[in-house]
N, CA and C of each residue as an Amber inpcrd file, in Angstrom:
protein
   525
  74.8660000 112.8660000  95.6400000  74.6110000 112.4690000  97.0060000
  75.8100000 112.8600000  97.8540000  75.6200000 113.6780000  98.8390000
  76.6890000 114.0850000  99.7480000  76.7800000 113.1030000 100.9010000
  77.9570000 113.0230000 101.4720000  78.1730000 112.1570000 102.6180000
  77.7210000 112.8840000 103.8690000  76.9780000 112.1930000 104.7210000
  76.4560000 112.7950000 105.9440000  77.5440000 112.8080000 107.0130000
  77.8390000 113.9570000 107.5880000  78.8720000 114.1060000 108.6150000
  78.2110000 114.2550000 109.9760000  78.3730000 113.2380000 110.8210000
  77.7240000 113.2900000 112.1320000  78.7110000 113.4820000 113.2700000
  79.9010000 112.9840000 113.1240000  80.8590000 113.0480000 114.2180000
  81.9850000 114.0220000 113.8770000  82.6120000 114.5680000 114.8650000
  83.7120000 115.5150000 114.6370000  85.0370000 115.0200000 115.2190000
  85.1080000 113.7560000 115.6480000  86.3570000 113.2240000 116.1940000
  86.9940000 112.2760000 115.1870000  88.3390000 112.2190000 115.2120000
  89.0640000 111.3350000 114.3140000  89.1950000 109.9600000 114.9610000
  88.6410000 108.9260000 114.3470000  88.8140000 107.5790000 114.8930000
  90.2050000 107.0340000 114.5460000  90.5830000 105.9430000 115.1820000
  91.8790000 105.3160000 114.9160000  91.8870000 104.5870000 113.5750000
  90.7150000 104.2250000 113.0890000  90.6420000 103.5100000 111.8180000
  89.9370000 104.3530000 110.7630000  90.2940000 104.0800000 109.5160000
  89.5920000 104.6660000 108.3770000  88.6710000 103.5920000 107.8390000
  87.4920000 103.9880000 107.4340000  86.5730000 103.0290000 106.8310000
  86.3010000 103.4520000 105.3990000  86.5380000 102.5180000 104.5000000
  86.2680000 102.7390000 103.0850000  85.0240000 101.9440000 102.7070000
  84.0640000 102.5990000 102.1020000  82.8850000 101.9430000 101.5540000
  83.2370000 101.6460000 100.0970000  83.6330000 100.4050000  99.8310000
  84.2140000 100.0290000  98.5430000  83.1850000  99.3670000  97.6390000
  83.0300000  99.9040000  96.4520000  82.1650000  99.3030000  95.4350000
  83.0470000  98.8450000  94.2850000  82.8070000  97.6160000  93.8150000
  83.6050000  97.0860000  92.7110000  82.8110000  96.0300000  91.9490000
  83.1990000  95.8240000  90.7090000  82.5450000  94.8220000  89.8760000
  81.2780000  95.3110000  89.1930000  80.9100000  96.5620000  89.3830000
  79.7060000  97.1210000  88.7630000  80.0500000  98.2800000  87.8570000
  79.0550000  99.1380000  87.6310000  79.2450000 100.2900000  86.7470000
  78.5570000 101.5130000  87.3280000  79.0590000 102.6700000  86.9570000
  78.3960000 103.9290000  87.3030000  77.4770000 104.2710000  86.1340000
  76.1800000 104.3280000  86.4120000  75.1850000 104.6080000  85.3750000
  74.2060000 105.6660000  85.8570000  73.6240000 106.4310000  84.9310000
  72.6050000 107.4100000  85.3410000  71.2880000 106.7020000  85.6690000
  70.6490000 107.1770000  86.7020000  69.3330000 106.6570000  87.0580000
  68.3490000 107.1630000  86.0030000  67.4720000 106.2910000  85.5420000
  66.5690000 106.6670000  84.4420000  65.5880000 107.7680000  84.8280000
  65.1900000 107.8250000  86.0860000  64.1770000 108.8070000  86.4870000
  64.6970000 110.2410000  86.5130000  65.9310000 110.4420000  87.0090000
  66.4190000 111.8220000  87.1320000  67.8360000 112.0430000  86.5890000
  68.4840000 110.9970000  86.0870000  69.8130000 111.1490000  85.5010000
  70.9530000 111.2170000  86.4950000  70.6570000 111.1480000  87.7980000
  71.7090000 111.1820000  88.8180000  72.5040000 109.8770000  88.7300000
  73.8280000 109.9910000  88.8020000  74.6740000 108.8050000  88.7010000
  74.5570000 107.9250000  89.9360000  74.4970000 106.6220000  89.6940000
  74.4280000 105.6090000  90.7470000  75.3760000 104.4780000  90.3900000
  75.8510000 103.7670000  91.4140000  76.6800000 102.5840000  91.1830000
  75.7360000 101.3940000  91.0920000  75.8050000 100.6660000  89.9820000
  74.8630000  99.5790000  89.7260000  75.6270000  98.2670000  89.5880000
  75.1350000  97.2240000  90.2500000  75.7380000  95.8990000  90.1510000
  76.9740000  95.7740000  91.0240000  77.6500000  94.6730000  90.8830000
  78.8690000  94.4450000  91.6490000  78.6020000  94.2770000  93.1300000
  79.6180000  94.5170000  93.9140000  79.5470000  94.3770000  95.3680000
  79.9160000  95.6920000  96.0320000  79.3850000  95.9010000  97.2190000
  79.7740000  97.0420000  98.0520000  80.0510000  96.5020000  99.4380000
  81.2780000  96.7310000  99.9180000  81.7000000  96.2330000 101.2300000
  82.4780000  97.3200000 101.9550000  82.5800000  97.1700000 103.2660000
  83.3350000  98.1240000 104.0860000  84.6940000  97.5130000 104.4150000
  85.7380000  98.3080000 104.2330000  87.0920000  97.9140000 104.6060000
  87.5880000  98.8920000 105.6560000  87.9410000  98.3860000 106.8340000
  88.4860000  99.2270000 107.9110000  89.9960000  99.0030000 107.9740000
  90.7410000 100.1060000 107.9770000  92.2040000 100.0440000 108.0360000
  92.7040000 101.0540000 109.0600000  93.9070000 100.8220000 109.5580000
  94.5330000 101.7780000 110.4650000  94.7770000 103.0770000 109.7060000
  94.5420000 104.1890000 110.3250000  94.6510000 105.4750000 109.6280000
  96.0830000 105.8200000 109.2180000  97.0750000 105.1000000 109.7670000
  98.4650000 105.3570000 109.3750000  98.8920000 104.5000000 108.1730000
  97.9600000 103.8210000 107.5470000  98.2850000 102.9340000 106.4270000
  98.9240000 103.7280000 105.2850000  99.9010000 103.1130000 104.6430000
 100.5410000 103.7660000 103.4890000  99.7130000 103.4790000 102.2380000
  99.9690000 104.2510000 101.2090000  99.2690000 104.0550000  99.9380000
  99.5260000 102.6430000  99.4050000 100.7930000 102.2020000  99.4380000
 101.1450000 100.8750000  98.9220000 100.4170000  99.7780000  99.6980000
 100.3900000  99.8930000 101.0230000  99.6930000  98.8940000 101.8430000
  98.1950000  98.8950000 101.5490000  97.6220000 100.0750000 101.3820000
  96.1920000 100.1700000 101.0780000  95.8820000  99.5010000  99.7430000
  96.7150000  99.7310000  98.7500000  96.4610000  99.1360000  97.4380000
  96.5700000  97.6160000  97.4890000  97.4950000  97.0930000  98.2910000
  97.6000000  95.6370000  98.4590000  96.3300000  95.1090000  99.1160000
  95.8800000  95.7710000 100.1840000  94.6540000  95.3470000 100.8750000
  93.4400000  95.4010000  99.9480000  93.3390000  96.4530000  99.1570000
  92.2090000  96.5710000  98.2360000  92.2550000  95.4720000  97.1750000
  93.4570000  95.1450000  96.7020000  93.6040000  94.0550000  95.7380000
  93.1980000  92.7210000  96.3330000  93.6080000  92.4690000  97.5740000
  93.2130000  91.2370000  98.2630000  91.7120000  91.2310000  98.5160000
  91.1850000  92.3880000  98.8340000  89.7780000  92.5750000  99.1730000
  88.8600000  92.1550000  98.0240000  89.2150000  92.5710000  96.8030000
  88.3200000  92.2500000  95.6860000  88.8970000  91.2210000  94.7140000
  90.1200000  90.7660000  94.9430000  90.6520000  89.6560000  94.1640000
  91.4320000  90.0240000  92.9110000  91.6640000  91.2980000  92.6770000
  92.4550000  91.7180000  91.5240000  93.0230000  93.1060000  91.7820000
  94.0560000  93.4760000  91.0140000  94.6360000  94.8200000  91.1290000
  93.5790000  95.8450000  90.7760000  93.6160000  96.9700000  91.4620000
  92.5740000  97.9740000  91.2450000  93.1530000  99.3710000  91.1110000
  92.3530000 100.2330000  90.5080000  92.5780000 101.6730000  90.5580000
  91.5930000 102.2010000  91.5790000  92.0270000 103.1670000  92.3850000
  91.2120000 103.7210000  93.4600000  90.7350000 105.1160000  93.0830000
  89.4230000 105.3020000  93.0950000  88.8210000 106.6230000  92.8950000
  87.8610000 106.8400000  94.0540000  87.8910000 108.0250000  94.6330000
  87.0890000 108.3020000  95.8310000  86.2000000 109.5220000  95.6400000
  85.0920000 109.4840000  96.3510000  84.1430000 110.5950000  96.3610000
  84.5230000 111.5330000  97.4930000  84.5820000 112.8200000  97.2190000
  84.8680000 113.8030000  98.2680000  83.6500000 113.9530000  99.1750000
  83.8410000 114.4660000 100.4040000  82.7190000 114.5760000 101.3460000
  81.5120000 115.3190000 100.7730000  81.7370000 116.3510000  99.9880000
  80.6070000 117.1130000  99.4420000  80.3910000 116.8270000  97.9600000
  81.0070000 115.7720000  97.4560000  80.9270000 115.4640000  96.0290000
  79.9080000 114.3840000  95.7060000  79.8660000 114.0580000  94.4260000
  78.9960000 112.9800000  93.9710000  79.8090000 112.0870000  93.0300000
  79.1480000 111.1410000  92.3860000  79.8710000 110.2010000  91.5360000
  80.3720000 110.8260000  90.2360000  79.9500000 112.0490000  89.9500000
  80.4570000 112.7400000  88.7610000  81.8570000 113.2950000  88.9910000
  82.2240000 113.5080000  90.2400000  83.5240000 114.1160000  90.5540000
  84.3550000 113.1990000  91.4340000  84.6250000 111.9990000  90.9390000
  85.4870000 111.0820000  91.6770000  86.9320000 111.5350000  91.5420000
  87.6850000 111.3770000  92.6190000  89.0890000 111.7710000  92.6590000
  89.9490000 110.5130000  92.5600000  90.8460000 110.4690000  91.5740000
  91.7770000 109.3440000  91.4600000  92.8470000 109.4790000  92.5280000
  93.1170000 108.3920000  93.2190000  94.1570000 108.3710000  94.2490000
  95.2490000 107.4400000  93.7420000  96.4280000 108.0230000  93.4400000
  97.5020000 107.2500000  92.8200000  98.8440000 107.3920000  93.5160000
  98.8600000 108.0350000  94.6900000 100.1400000 108.2140000  95.3760000
  99.9060000 108.4010000  96.8740000 101.0020000 108.3500000  97.6010000
 100.9710000 108.5670000  99.0520000 100.4250000 109.9560000  99.3790000
 100.8960000 110.9690000  98.6530000 100.4440000 112.3460000  98.9030000
  98.9520000 112.5110000  98.6310000  98.4660000 111.9020000  97.5670000
  97.0400000 112.0150000  97.2510000  96.1830000 111.3290000  98.3080000
  96.6610000 110.1960000  98.8370000  95.9220000 109.5200000  99.9080000
  95.8900000 110.3960000 101.1540000  97.0270000 110.9740000 101.5160000
  97.0760000 111.8460000 102.6990000  96.1640000 113.0610000 102.5260000
  96.1440000 113.6410000 101.3290000  95.2590000 114.7850000 101.0670000
  93.7900000 114.3920000 101.2020000  93.4410000 113.2180000 100.7110000
  92.0640000 112.7330000 100.8270000  91.6770000 112.5610000 102.2960000
  92.5560000 111.9520000 103.0750000  92.2820000 111.7350000 104.5020000
  92.1520000 113.0760000 105.2190000  93.0440000 114.0240000 104.9010000
  92.9590000 115.3600000 105.5160000  91.6350000 116.0460000 105.1750000
  91.1940000 115.9120000 103.9440000  89.9220000 116.5140000 103.5300000
  88.7580000 115.9220000 104.3240000  88.7710000 114.6080000 104.5160000
  87.7070000 113.9760000 105.3050000  87.8120000 114.3730000 106.7720000
  89.0380000 114.4580000 107.3080000  89.2150000 114.8750000 108.7050000
  88.7300000 116.3060000 108.9120000  88.9790000 117.1760000 107.9390000
  88.5860000 118.5740000 108.0440000  87.0640000 118.7330000 107.9310000
  86.4680000 118.0880000 106.9330000  85.0430000 118.3180000 106.6950000
  84.1220000 117.3240000 107.3640000  84.5770000 116.1150000 107.5390000
  83.6480000 115.0660000 107.9340000  84.3570000 113.9540000 108.7110000
  84.9900000 114.2630000 109.8400000  85.7730000 113.2410000 110.5470000
  84.9190000 112.0350000 110.9320000  85.5080000 110.8650000 110.7730000
  84.8250000 109.6420000 111.1840000  83.8850000 109.0550000 110.1480000
  83.6560000 109.7470000 109.0510000  82.7390000 109.1960000 108.0470000
  83.4730000 108.2090000 107.1400000  82.7150000 107.3470000 106.4910000
  83.2910000 106.3850000 105.5580000  83.6830000 107.1120000 104.2740000
  84.7970000 106.6770000 103.7150000  85.2570000 107.2170000 102.4410000
  84.6830000 106.3300000 101.3400000  83.8820000 106.9140000 100.4650000
  83.2870000 106.1460000  99.3650000  84.3520000 105.9160000  98.3100000
  84.6450000 104.6400000  98.0230000  85.6890000 104.2760000  97.0650000
  85.0990000 103.4320000  95.9450000  85.4280000 103.7970000  94.7370000
  85.0450000 103.0110000  93.5660000  86.3230000 102.3360000  93.0750000
  86.3080000 101.0140000  93.0500000  87.4830000 100.2430000  92.6490000
  87.2410000  99.6780000  91.2570000  88.2100000  99.8470000  90.3920000
  88.0760000  99.3030000  89.0420000  89.3990000  98.6840000  88.6260000
  89.3430000  97.6910000  87.7340000  90.6010000  97.1110000  87.2570000
  91.4050000  98.1840000  86.5360000  92.7260000  98.0880000  86.5900000
  93.5360000  99.0880000  85.8920000  93.2280000  99.0610000  84.3970000
  93.3010000 100.2090000  83.7870000  93.1170000 100.2540000  82.3340000
  94.2510000  99.4620000  81.7120000  93.9290000  98.6520000  80.7070000
  94.9600000  97.8220000  80.0890000  95.9680000  98.7120000  79.3800000
  97.1750000  98.2010000  79.2990000  98.2200000  98.9220000  78.5930000
  97.8580000  98.9840000  77.1220000  98.4550000  99.9180000  76.4380000
  98.2100000 100.0310000  75.0070000  98.5270000  98.7090000  74.3420000
  97.6330000  98.2630000  73.4810000  97.9010000  97.0270000  72.7570000
  98.9390000  97.3150000  71.6880000  99.8870000  96.4140000  71.5770000
 100.9140000  96.5590000  70.5590000 100.4270000  95.8080000  69.3320000
 100.3330000  96.5030000  68.2290000  99.8420000  95.8510000  67.0190000
 100.9210000  94.9410000  66.4630000 100.5050000  93.8300000  65.8380000
 101.4930000  92.9060000  65.2800000 102.2320000  93.5670000  64.1260000
 103.3980000  93.0490000  63.7970000 104.1550000  93.6380000  62.7000000
 103.3490000  93.5640000  61.4040000 103.6030000  94.5150000  60.5180000
 102.8460000  94.5670000  59.2720000 103.2120000  93.4300000  58.3400000
 104.4400000  92.9080000  58.4160000 104.8120000  91.7970000  57.5510000
 104.2090000  90.5100000  58.0840000 104.0260000  89.5670000  57.2030000
 103.4470000  88.2840000  57.5780000 104.5030000  87.4740000  58.3220000
 104.2050000  87.0590000  59.5590000 105.1780000  86.3350000  60.3840000
 105.5660000  85.0110000  59.7500000 104.6770000  84.4010000  58.9520000
 105.0000000  83.1140000  58.3470000 106.0810000  83.2510000  57.2750000
 106.3150000  84.4590000  56.7800000 107.3380000  84.6540000  55.7570000
 108.7230000  84.8560000  56.3630000 108.8250000  84.9540000  57.6670000
 110.1090000  85.1720000  58.3260000 110.7630000  83.8260000  58.5910000
 112.0260000  83.7070000  58.2530000 112.7630000  82.4700000  58.4630000
 113.4700000  82.5400000  59.8090000 113.0410000  81.6880000  60.7570000
 113.6290000  81.6840000  62.0900000 114.7040000  80.6090000  62.2400000
 115.0270000  79.8700000  61.1880000 116.0330000  78.8210000  61.3020000
 117.4240000  79.4460000  61.3900000 118.3850000  78.7170000  62.0130000
 119.7330000  79.2690000  62.1420000 120.3540000  79.4760000  60.7630000
 121.2000000  80.4590000  60.6690000 121.8610000  80.7350000  59.3950000
 122.9360000  79.6930000  59.1370000 123.2910000  79.5300000  57.8690000
 124.3290000  78.5630000  57.4970000 125.6450000  78.8940000  58.1930000
 125.9990000  80.1620000  58.2490000 127.2800000  80.5240000  58.8500000
 127.3080000  80.1590000  60.3320000 126.1830000  80.2880000  61.0230000
 126.1130000  79.9100000  62.4290000 126.3480000  78.4100000  62.5790000
 125.6490000  77.6020000  61.7610000 125.8060000  76.1510000  61.8440000
 127.2130000  75.7330000  61.4460000 127.7280000  76.2990000  60.3670000
 129.0800000  75.9470000  59.9220000 130.1110000  76.2790000  60.9910000
 129.9600000  77.4150000  61.6570000 130.8830000  77.8220000  62.7040000
 130.9040000  76.7910000  63.8270000 129.7300000  76.3880000  64.2970000
 129.6750000  75.4500000  65.4190000 130.0540000  74.0390000  65.0110000
 129.7780000  73.6450000  63.7730000 130.1520000  72.3020000  63.3440000
 131.6550000  72.2080000  63.1160000 132.2980000  73.3110000  62.7780000
 133.7340000  73.2870000  62.5300000 134.5310000  73.3020000  63.8280000
 133.9060000  73.6660000  64.9210000 134.5890000  73.7360000  66.2100000
 134.4710000  72.4020000  66.9250000 135.0580000  72.3020000  68.1010000
 134.9390000  71.0850000  68.8940000 133.4800000  70.8660000  69.2630000
 133.1600000  69.7320000  69.7810000 131.7690000  69.3800000  70.0820000
 131.3160000  69.8720000  71.4420000 131.8190000  70.9820000  71.9110000
 131.3270000  71.5420000  73.1710000 131.0440000  73.0310000  73.0180000
 130.1440000  73.3860000  72.1170000 129.8040000  74.7950000  71.9580000
 129.0690000  75.3160000  73.1790000 129.0030000  76.6370000  73.3500000
 128.4270000  77.2080000  74.5580000 126.9200000  77.0030000  74.6990000
 126.2160000  76.7840000  73.6060000 124.7640000  76.6580000  73.6800000
 124.3550000  75.3800000  72.9810000 123.3860000  74.6700000  73.5410000
 122.8880000  73.4690000  72.8800000 121.6740000  72.9300000  73.5820000
 121.0810000  71.9630000  72.9800000 119.9280000  71.2960000  73.5730000
 120.3730000  69.9250000  74.0180000 120.1050000  69.5710000  75.2620000
 120.5050000  68.2640000  75.7490000 119.6870000  67.2160000  75.0140000
 120.3670000  66.2670000  74.4510000 119.6870000  65.2320000  73.6870000
 119.5170000  63.9690000  74.4940000 120.5810000  63.2920000  74.7930000
 120.4830000  62.0290000  75.5230000 121.6560000  61.9200000  76.5000000
 121.4840000  61.1020000  77.5220000 122.5080000  60.9210000  78.5400000
 122.6570000  59.4370000  78.8010000 123.8430000  58.9580000  78.8150000
 124.1050000  57.5530000  79.0830000 124.8720000  57.4490000  80.3960000
 124.1770000  57.0430000  81.5120000 124.8620000  56.9790000  82.8050000
 126.0070000  55.9760000  82.8230000 125.8870000  54.8750000  82.0720000
 126.9390000  53.8680000  82.0930000 128.2250000  54.4120000  81.4730000
 128.1020000  55.2730000  80.4830000 129.2860000  55.8280000  79.8330000
 129.5890000  57.2290000  80.3340000 128.6950000  57.7960000  81.2220000
 128.8280000  59.1640000  81.7080000 129.0440000  60.1100000  80.5230000
 128.2370000  59.8920000  79.5270000 128.3530000  60.6520000  78.2960000
 127.0210000  61.3530000  78.0300000 127.0870000  62.5470000  77.5390000
 125.8840000  63.3080000  77.2210000 126.0360000  63.8720000  75.8190000
 124.9140000  64.0160000  75.1400000 124.9500000  64.5550000  73.7830000
 124.3420000  65.9360000  73.7540000 124.9510000  66.7930000  72.9910000
 124.3540000  68.0870000  72.6850000 123.9150000  68.0320000  71.2370000
 122.6930000  68.4570000  70.9770000 122.1530000  68.3600000  69.6310000
 121.9830000  69.7370000  69.0250000 122.3950000  69.8650000  67.7700000
 122.2300000  71.0930000  67.0010000 121.6110000  70.7170000  65.6730000
 120.4510000  71.2510000  65.4090000 119.8010000  71.0270000  64.1200000
 119.7910000  69.5390000  63.7600000 119.3850000  68.7280000  64.6950000
 119.2590000  67.2720000  64.5610000 120.6030000  66.5660000  64.4190000
 121.7180000  67.2150000  64.6920000 123.0130000  66.5620000  64.7140000
 123.5110000  66.5980000  66.1470000 123.9690000  65.4650000  66.6640000
 124.3880000  65.3980000  68.0640000 125.8930000  65.2080000  68.1660000
 126.4690000  65.8550000  69.1430000 127.8870000  65.7060000  69.4540000
 127.9740000  65.1420000  70.8620000 128.8020000  64.1420000  71.0790000
 128.9580000  63.5640000  72.4100000 130.1100000  64.2510000  73.1280000
 129.9730000  64.3760000  74.4360000 131.0910000  64.8420000  75.2320000
 131.0820000  64.0840000  76.5490000 132.2560000  63.9790000  77.1950000
 132.4300000  63.1840000  78.4150000 132.3870000  64.0740000  79.6290000
 131.8710000  63.5320000  80.7390000 131.8480000  64.2530000  82.0230000
 133.1440000  64.0470000  82.7420000
């Protein structure tokens, strides 16, 4: 489906016909791709909008971060163009201004592809000992009772005393 170009003047605003929350599927009768389900809404923005500002608006528009893919004026849903930078947005706008000024830009918004999943370590996590080593405990127990790291245990306002606890052993220190 090509976009119909009726006007030849550049308006002050850009209009994006945004579809999101659905899927691109072939129509059963002829196999032509169509956007099915989800929502389709129009977003009007100032034509001087930056790529970063547009992406924020699109995220607010549909409620989550999105990837932006657009249909060219003479294209269809098989040839969507990914827009991922300021230069790509400017090129898209120039293409619409050249071929079809004033028409809505068809945008398909989708959640970003998830990052590669990191597989868990091959060893069994339950076999790993996360308790402090003896040398660590011996070092801190042999020193004064004000080591650099500890868990606050209890505080006595009347004595202005606080305890630092290490491995269920507490050391008191004065304020």
